Steps between C-alpha positions, in 0.01 A plus 500: 500500500645830393554775758345826415678832516296608803603187690863554410486856629337383823758229559780743431357751745463231771856376445626859524324547834652177640847598376463845655402350835797264493736782413361717781545216748851417385644845449326679790830553678704548193604860481792534266523879531490519887816496715497225761731494805477176695496476881387237749367493854442234768179464704376264768168478316366621166130428538301658218801606291519351149732518202407800290372707793611862478797648683422848627748752629325752728170389344613546135517198267872444425533129416365148543562183697700256285525188714404366843699209643611341828861534607649404838161482675409842369300629209710666232326756281678610183376822342612781277460875497521730201745747658849445635516805730197447725604221739749568773675285758243578770197457274246255646265269307160384634218285370196727518130477428339721241155451654305270728403278205845347479697709247874481582813681385863533600557843652846655531589837655772741385720479805694793641650759265850470649513123452689344209324363194437126508688312225299303248432133589541574871285393792246753618422518871154377591245547771223248552152646507176350613322320218132444466516160672678645799253788510208258495665285768568803717147623440357163601722486807414856604136441426501194720689689770254791497169338415525199731509710821234723347279198435558372852415844635179506296406154629566605859306826473214371286254456786591825684488683167159357420380595849637851455325531162172387655535750780585775256194411293287512817642841592433634150145369517439673833645823367282477191194444722585806712597319818756648737675836485669437165174377349326817611782708357452327165119490488374791709473819289426713808835408645664597172325837512613552861856417405475740205369774725771431756760515225356834386514640854851372539603671177341823624686469830827438320434801278442717807815369660693567181369857492611554861156523666461404864761411758621190318509689172717768657724231641549369147507821294618782730881535486493725808416199716805321364712807567369525855557133558848527355574801720369312803723204421798736468417653839466153651838406355655817647334431834628144494852625429475746788380228734782272391752779561364552852339841446197600705333322789404190302851479354649512847255233613630272226870591503598624847599210725482717811121513475491123493734483799293754693181312416662177611616669823149637557348157448756355740412764760131433453564129546696576818222725634238241411704237678522712815126572488427130462725434803308755710781751524431875523169681538350366177607148591339532841187642341479187285594242767435647852135447598539717816591803292197432280279481813644828637446674170148360480427613859641847422282527191196405713585772751560758229166407347329542840662842556400610149144389572485703820645806328246462220220475762624824667633350823795668670677824426616401153150375416348830607761690302395307189124493558393818701479836321493703826858415579597603146313834545662566841842428356429735212386778738811456710717525192330830409567633851862395474534682167354819657737467790795468271389812312468693831838387618662636188355851578570527885777434743559185701278589796222627281533190285470275806189687603349475159560125493351447840207721413442318175522156656296577811 
């Protein structure tokens, strides 16, 4: 059966596609016009890294991984970079993850600027980094370490927590139904109005205080009160200094030791006097301890009271002097006669004066 032209064209196109795919697969890493400088590095593990993965210097694609092999219980990674002047002796290579889905590349840093360039086909220093397996293992271990105590805590507090939730639900129900003080606060509009009115009055009071009205307002707004108080404190400080320096009576009371000694001596004397009185010595001691002296004094007071009663009743000469007016009038008349006699004596001689006195008196 003859093949038509259309079939020939189709077969040719299909063969071209297959050849193109093979060429892409075979010559993917073939770059005849790119410089390649080979290096190698040793790792304890190269999980996720494959031949053909990119080599990135400071995040910039600069080469590819050529070969991965095992050498002396370590993993040897051979790679190339497209520049000879980027790797230095202290450059460090790490196997890094491009993302959490598993993309991997070989990352190399520049190293320090004062370090020497690393010769081609030399060993690059390495630093192991955590791979995805280690991260998952660490995550599982940390998760177990954190969540297990948390689960145990939840199991232990399940019943108290449920009880607390039930109580909280009961409290919310009571509040919603208007029970208790908080329920009234939530449901009683009159209480809300009272609180609003109280808030209004409080704002008015604060406004008055801020404007300096009233005693409290003056205390807050009047600077003269502060000045007076400050002046008073200064005076108190001066007074305190004067007292400390011994000035004035109060200062001497605090500073002068002689006053203390005199007070101590006075107290000692008082103690001595009190001791003598308690022992019955002296007049005061006898007054306190001698019953005979008390009886004599009592008897004397009785007699004095009797004499005063008689005088008040007009008995005796002294009683008459106090109670009878005739004696007072006679004494007054006599005094007048004496005055006249004295006046006559001043105007006459001795004999005439004697006669005048006798005549006046008799």
